C-alpha positions as CSV (number, residue, x, y, z in Angstrom):
1,X,1.8,2.1,-21.9
2,X,0.4,-0.8,-19.9
3,X,-1.4,-0.3,-16.6
4,X,-1.4,-2.2,-13.3
5,X,-4.0,-1.9,-10.7
6,X,-2.7,-2.2,-7.1
7,X,-4.4,-2.3,-3.7
8,X,-2.3,-0.3,-1.2
9,X,-2.9,-0.7,2.6
10,X,-2.1,2.4,4.6
11,X,-3.3,4.3,7.6
12,X,-4.0,7.5,5.6
13,X,-4.5,8.7,2.1
14,X,-1.2,10.6,2.2
15,X,0.7,7.4,3.3
16,X,-1.0,5.4,0.5
17,X,-0.1,8.0,-2.1
18,X,3.5,8.1,-0.9
19,X,3.7,4.3,-1.0
20,X,2.3,4.3,-4.6
21,X,4.7,7.0,-5.7
22,X,7.6,5.0,-4.2
23,X,6.3,2.0,-6.2
24,X,6.4,4.1,-9.4
25,X,10.1,4.7,-8.8
26,X,11.0,1.2,-7.5
27,X,9.4,-0.7,-10.3
28,X,11.2,1.3,-13.0
29,X,14.4,3.2,-12.2
30,X,15.1,2.0,-8.7
31,X,16.5,5.4,-7.8
32,X,15.4,8.2,-5.5
33,X,13.2,10.9,-7.0
34,X,15.9,13.6,-6.6
35,X,18.2,11.7,-9.0
36,X,15.7,11.4,-11.9
37,X,13.3,14.4,-11.6
38,X,15.5,16.7,-13.6
39,X,15.8,14.3,-16.6
40,X,12.8,14.9,-18.8
41,X,13.0,11.6,-20.6
42,X,13.4,9.5,-17.5
43,X,10.9,11.4,-15.5
44,X,8.4,11.8,-18.3
45,X,8.7,8.4,-19.9
46,X,10.4,5.8,-17.8
47,X,9.1,6.4,-14.3
48,X,5.7,4.8,-13.6
49,X,2.8,7.2,-13.6
50,X,-0.2,7.2,-11.2
51,X,-3.2,7.4,-13.5
52,X,-6.0,6.8,-10.9
53,X,-6.1,6.8,-7.2
54,X,-9.2,6.2,-5.1
55,X,-10.4,4.7,-1.8
56,X,-11.7,1.1,-1.9
57,X,-15.3,1.2,-0.7
58,X,-16.0,-0.5,2.6
59,X,-12.3,-0.9,3.4
60,X,-11.1,1.8,5.9
61,X,-7.3,1.4,5.2
62,X,-7.3,0.4,1.5
63,X,-6.7,2.4,-1.6
64,X,-6.7,1.5,-5.3
65,X,-4.0,2.8,-7.5
66,X,-3.7,2.4,-11.3
67,X,-0.2,2.9,-12.4
68,X,1.0,3.0,-16.0
69,X,4.4,1.9,-17.2
70,X,6.2,2.5,-20.5
71,X,6.2,-0.7,-22.7
72,X,10.0,-0.2,-23.1
73,X,10.5,-0.9,-19.4
74,X,9.8,-4.5,-20.1
75,X,12.5,-5.0,-22.7
76,X,9.7,-6.8,-24.5
77,X,10.5,-9.9,-22.5
78,X,7.9,-11.7,-20.4
79,X,10.2,-12.1,-17.4
80,X,11.1,-8.4,-17.4
81,X,7.4,-7.6,-17.8
82,X,6.7,-9.6,-14.6
83,X,9.5,-7.8,-12.9
84,X,8.0,-4.4,-13.7
85,X,4.5,-5.6,-12.5
86,X,5.6,-7.3,-9.3
87,X,9.3,-6.5,-8.7
88,X,10.5,-5.5,-5.2
89,X,7.0,-4.2,-4.5
90,X,5.8,-7.7,-4.2
91,X,7.8,-8.2,-1.1
92,X,6.3,-5.2,0.7
93,X,3.4,-5.9,3.0
94,X,0.1,-4.3,2.1
95,X,0.6,-4.0,-1.6
96,X,-1.1,-6.4,-4.0
97,X,-1.6,-6.6,-7.8
98,X,-5.3,-6.7,-8.5
99,X,-5.3,-6.4,-12.3
100,X,-3.0,-6.0,-15.3
101,X,-4.3,-4.0,-18.3
102,X,-2.1,-4.5,-21.4
103,X,-1.4,-1.7,-23.8
104,X,-3.1,-1.5,-27.1
105,X,-0.8,-2.8,-29.8
């Protein structure tokens, strides 16, 4: 799995977590949770996973989220990799990509 570090602007931690979880779905399956939660492969492998979540020091409305994605979601093509990293999330206000951490291997 590769990881992407995002900064998420929100008025509360709960809102920031909700936005991050929505991103995990949007960047991979582009479906509501209720349609994928019962499929162990899709839920356990395909949907992005929140690996770390913390407040950004000194920024009252900013959280940092590290999300991991299965390598297979990229189709092993650079353009699809960029789509998973940025995708529709890139057009949402208050979410930015801060770092990309490639998988080992």
